[in-house]
C-alpha positions in Angstrom: 19.4 6.2 -12.9 16.6 7.9 -10.7 17.0 10.6 -7.8 15.3 8.1 -5.7 14.0 8.7 -2.4 13.5 6.5 1.2 11.2 7.4 3.2 11.4 5.8 6.9 12.4 6.3 10.4 13.1 3.7 13.2 10.4 5.2 15.2 7.5 4.0 13.1 9.7 0.1 14.1 8.2 0.9 17.2 4.6 0.7 17.0 3.5 -2.2 19.2 0.4 -4.0 17.8 0.4 -6.4 21.7 0.0 -9.6 22.4 -1.9 -11.6 19.5 -0.7 -15.1 17.5 -0.6 -14.5 13.9 -4.4 -11.6 14.2 -6.0 -13.6 17.0 -5.5 -12.4 20.6 -3.7 -14.7 23.2 -6.1 -16.4 25.7 -8.6 -19.5 25.9 -7.7 -21.7 23.4 -5.0 -19.5 21.3 -1.2 -19.7 22.8 0.7 -17.1 23.6 3.7 -16.9 20.0 6.8 -17.9 20.7 8.5 -14.4 18.1 6.7 -11.4 17.4 3.2 -12.1 17.3 0.9 -9.8 15.4 1.5 -10.4 11.8 1.6 -6.7 11.3 5.3 -6.6 12.8 7.7 -4.3 12.4 10.5 -7.2 10.9 8.9 -7.5 7.8 9.8 -3.5 7.3 12.8 -3.2 8.6 14.6 -6.7 7.3 13.4 -5.1 3.8 15.3 -1.7 5.2 18.3 -3.9 5.8 18.5 -6.0 3.0 19.2 -2.6 0.8 22.1 -1.4 3.6 23.7 -4.3 3.4 23.0 -4.6 -0.1 24.1 -1.2 -0.9 20.9 0.4 -2.2 20.8 2.2 0.5 24.1 4.6 -0.2 22.3 5.5 -3.4 18.8 7.1 -2.5 18.4 10.2 -0.7 17.5 8.7 2.7 14.9 10.7 4.9 13.1 11.7 7.7 9.7 13.6 8.1 8.2 15.8 10.4 4.5 14.0 11.7 1.7 14.9 9.9 0.2 18.0 11.4 -3.4 18.8 13.1 -4.4 20.5 10.4 -3.5 17.7 7.5 -5.1 15.4 9.8 -8.3 17.2 10.1 -8.8 17.6 6.7 -9.7 13.5 6.0 -10.2 12.6 10.8 -13.1 14.4 12.5 -11.8 16.2 15.6 -13.5 13.1 17.9 -11.8 10.2 16.5 -8.3 11.9 16.9 -9.4 12.9 20.3 -10.0 9.2 21.3 -6.9 7.6 19.6 -4.6 9.7 21.3 -6.8 8.8 24.7 -6.0 5.0 23.9 -2.1 5.8 22.8 -1.7 8.1 25.9 -3.3 5.6 28.6 -1.1 2.6 27.5 -2.9 1.1 24.8 -5.7 -1.5 23.8 -8.3 -2.2 20.6 -9.0 0.6 18.8 -11.9 0.0 16.0 -11.9 -3.6 13.6 -8.8 -5.3 14.2 -6.4 -2.6 15.0 -4.2 -3.0 17.9 -2.0 -0.4 19.8 0.3 0.2 21.9 1.6 3.3 23.6 2.6 6.3 21.7 1.1 4.8 18.6 -0.6 8.4 17.7 2.3 9.8 17.6 4.1 6.8 15.6 0.1 7.4 13.7 1.6 10.7 12.3 4.8 10.5 11.9 3.6 7.3 9.6 1.3 9.8 7.4 4.1 12.5 7.4 6.6 10.0 5.8 4.1 9.9 3.7 2.9 13.9 3.0 6.6 14.4 2.8 7.5 11.9 -0.5 4.4 13.5 -1.7 5.6 17.1 -1.3 9.3 16.0 -2.5 7.9 15.2 -5.7 5.3 17.4 -6.7 8.3 20.4 -5.3 10.8 18.0 -8.2 13.2 17.3 -5.6 12.9 13.9 -6.1 11.6 11.8 -9.4 9.9 9.5 -7.4 9.9 8.3 -3.5 9.0 5.7 -1.9 7.5 5.9 2.0 8.2 2.8 4.2 5.0 4.1 6.8 4.0 2.4 10.0 2.0 1.8 10.6 -0.2 0.9 7.8 -2.9 3.1 6.2 -5.7 2.1 3.3 -8.4 0.5 5.1 -8.8 3.6 7.8 -11.9 5.5 7.2 -12.3 8.5 8.5 -13.8 8.4 11.4 -13.0 4.4 12.4 -9.8 2.2 12.5 -9.6 -1.2 11.2 -7.2 -3.5 9.2 -4.2 -2.5 11.3 -5.4 1.1 10.1 -4.7 3.8 12.7 -4.7 7.6 10.1 -5.6 7.0 6.3 -1.7 7.9 5.4 -2.3 8.5 1.8 -5.5 10.8 1.8 -3.6 13.0 4.2 -0.7 13.3 2.2 -3.0 14.0 -1.3 -5.0 16.5 0.8 -1.6 18.2 2.3 -0.4 18.2 -1.4 -4.2 19.9 -3.3 -3.8 22.3 -0.2 0.3 23.5 -1.0 0.1 22.4 -4.4 -2.8 22.7 -6.0 -2.3 19.9 -7.3 -5.3 18.5 -9.6 -5.7 14.8 -10.4 -4.2 12.3 -8.8 -3.9 8.8 -9.3 -4.0 5.8 -6.3 -3.2 2.3 -7.4 -3.7 0.1 -4.2 -2.1 -3.5 -5.1 -1.7 -4.1 -1.4 -3.7 -7.9 -1.4 -6.2 -6.6 1.0 -9.2 -4.3 -0.3 -8.7 -0.2 -0.2 -11.2 0.4 1.3 -10.1 3.7 3.5 -8.9 5.3 0.5 -12.1 4.0 -1.6 -14.4 5.5 0.9 -13.1 8.7 1.6 -13.0 9.5 -2.3 -16.0 7.7 -3.4 -17.7 10.8 -3.9 -14.9 13.1 -5.8 -13.9 13.5 -9.2 -10.3 14.4 -9.1 -8.5 11.6 -7.3 -9.0 8.1 -9.2 -8.8 5.3 -7.1 -8.2 1.7 -7.8 -7.8 -1.4 -6.0 -6.3 -4.6 -7.2 -7.4 -7.5 -4.2 -8.4 -11.1 -3.8 -11.9 -11.6 -4.4 -13.5 -12.1 -1.0 -10.4 -11.8 1.4 -11.0 -9.0 3.4 -13.2 -6.8 4.4 -14.6 -10.8 4.2 -16.5 -11.1 1.7 -16.0 -8.2 -0.6 -15.1 -8.1 -4.0 -16.1 -4.7 -4.9 -16.6 -4.7 -9.1 -20.2 -2.9 -8.8 -18.6 -0.2 -6.4 -17.6 2.6 -9.3 -18.6 5.5 -7.2 -20.7 7.6 -5.7 -22.8 11.6 -7.5 -19.7 13.3 -9.4 -17.0 11.1 -8.4 -19.3 7.8 -10.0 -16.9 6.6 -12.7 -14.0 7.5 -10.4 -13.7 4.3 -8.6 -12.3 1.2 -9.7 -11.9 -2.5 -8.2 -10.3 -5.4 -9.6 -11.3 -9.0 -8.0 -8.7 -11.4 -8.4 -9.3 -15.0 -8.2 -7.3 -16.9 -5.2 -4.0 -18.4 -6.5 -4.3 -15.7 -9.4 -0.3 -15.1 -9.7 2.3 -13.0 -11.5 -0.1 -13.1 -14.6 -3.3 -12.6 -13.1 -2.0 -8.9 -11.9 0.2 -8.3 -15.2 -3.1 -8.3 -17.6 -5.1 -6.7 -14.7 -2.8 -3.8 -15.3 -2.7 -3.8 -19.1 -5.9 -4.3 -19.9 -7.5 -1.7 -17.1 -5.5 -0.4 -14.8 -3.1 1.8 -17.6 -5.4 2.0 -20.1 -8.0 4.1 -17.5 -4.4 6.7 -16.0 -3.7 7.8 -19.3 -8.0 8.5 -19.5 -7.7 10.4 -16.3 -4.3 11.7 -17.4 -3.5 12.5 -13.1 -0.8 14.7 -12.6 0.9 12.8 -10.1 0.8 8.8 -9.1 0.3 7.1 -5.9 0.6 3.7 -5.0 -0.3 1.7 -2.1 2.3 -0.7 -2.2 1.1 -3.5 -0.2 3.1 -7.1 0.0 0.9 -9.4 0.8 -0.3 -10.8 -2.6 3.1 -12.5 -2.3 3.8 -16.2 -2.4 4.4 -16.6 1.0 2.1 -14.3 2.7 -0.4 -16.2 5.8 -3.1 -13.7 5.2 -4.0 -14.3 1.5 -2.7 -16.9 -1.6 -1.9 -14.5 -5.0 1.4 -16.1 -5.8 3.4 -13.5 -6.6 7.6 -13.5 -6.3 9.8 -10.6 -6.5 9.7 -9.9 -10.1 6.2 -9.8 -10.1 6.1 -6.5 -8.1 9.2 -5.8 -10.1 7.6 -5.7 -13.4 4.1 -4.2 -11.8 6.6 -1.0 -10.9 8.1 -0.7 -13.9 5.2 -0.1 -16.2 3.4 2.1 -14.0 7.0 4.1 -13.7 6.5 3.9 -17.6 3.3 4.6 -17.5 4.1 8.1 -15.4 6.6 8.7 -17.5 4.1 9.0 -20.4 1.8 10.7 -18.1 2.7 13.6 -15.5 6.8 13.6 -15.9 7.3 10.1 -13.8 5.9 11.9 -10.8 5.1 8.6 -8.9 5.2 8.1 -4.6 5.2 4.9 -3.7 3.2 4.3 0.7 4.3 0.8 1.8 0.1 -0.7 3.4 0.8 -4.6 3.9 2.7 -7.9 3.4 3.6 -10.0 6.7 5.9 -12.9 5.3 9.3 -11.5 7.3 11.5 -13.3 4.9 10.3 -13.2 1.6 9.0 -9.0 2.0 12.5 -7.8 1.6 13.1 -9.4 -1.6 9.9 -7.9 -3.2 10.6 -4.6 -1.4 14.3 -4.5 -2.4 12.8 -5.5 -5.8 10.8 -2.0 -6.0 13.8 0.2 -5.1 15.3 -1.5 -7.7 13.4 -0.1 -10.1 12.7 3.0 -8.6 16.1 3.9 -9.0 17.7 2.2 -11.6 20.1 0.6 -9.4 20.5 -3.4 -9.7 22.3 -4.9 -6.9 24.0 -7.8 -6.7 20.6 -9.8 -4.3 18.8 -12.5 -5.7 16.1 -14.2 -4.5 16.8 -17.6 -3.6 12.7 -18.4 -3.6 12.3 -16.7 -7.2 12.2 -20.0 -9.0 10.4 -22.3 -6.7 7.4 -19.7 -6.8 7.9 -19.1 -10.6 7.2 -23.4 -10.6 3.8 -23.2 -8.8 2.4 -20.3 -11.2 -1.1 -21.4 -12.3 -1.5 -23.8 -15.1 -2.5 -22.3 -18.2 -6.7 -22.8 -17.9 -6.8 -20.8 -15.2 -4.4 -18.3 -16.5 -7.3 -17.6 -19.5 -10.2 -18.1 -17.5 -9.1 -15.2 -14.9 -7.9 -13.1 -18.7 -11.9 -13.5 -19.8 -12.7 -12.5 -16.2 -10.7 -9.5 -16.5 -12.0 -9.0 -20.2 -15.5 -9.1 -18.7 -14.2 -6.7 -15.9 -12.8 -4.3 -18.8 -16.0 -4.0 -20.6 -18.1 -3.2 -18.1 -16.2 -0.2 -16.7 -15.6 1.0 -20.5 -19.8 0.8 -21.0 
């Protein structure tokens, strides 16, 4: 068993994404939805926490909330004019802010809380209060640029947490692994010219931002070689992610030797997600988490923090999230994934697995040169 923290707050579930059908604003030919509307709803996160509660897992974790990120924390990443505009739109009842980023009244304060949860999780692990931690942050953050909201993201939760940790604790080397199915473009941009933060994004090729692969983007200036992208073919499935971890991610972590590992933990690579096509199941997330934990144990005394990002299949995200939390804590509940065997039957054929492995081998050789 591990001393595992789970950082959450009901107020994060109250962030509103307006009137949408999936990601389309209603009106014209787009019929109003019958359910919660926007893909980035609170239900995937709330249902994950609810499953943890009814399984008995929550009672065995350190459950915490946090204070909102301070203005000082935010200004390390975002310029003042951006924060002022964000707060103005929020105070005026919400609306669209940047690209693909709808919000409602109070979203500014909720986004600060979301960043605060990530920062508190990082601080607790670095101070030795917890072995590892998970932040159920909402709204998410990995697409957000310093001065542009996009992809449902308003504040760069993970960079805000990292920069606070650097200021408070003097941590020198942090690795960010982003396995959300969409490219972690915001985190990449923020750290593109720095060598103290290694950023690695595994994502469905050309999914979001639309058309983006990124295998040639390695960082800039002093940061060259400290930014890595691993685009995966749609339908890659369980084997693609585990092979990418073994072939590229873990060797790069061993080379970098971080003092802390942060995972941008999106669940939208699951087989039921409406916004991607990557065919993962709950055991995929369980095994991915286990492999990074083993690596963290070797490299940085197990210091690992996971921050929630995407995942839009309301019925299935909870099983993937529970698998991650069971692995982080070392506690197995009696919950069974009712779709696990079905999704395993949908995994790609051997020829496609071989094709994808060869592509990853070529990428690994390219990175090593």
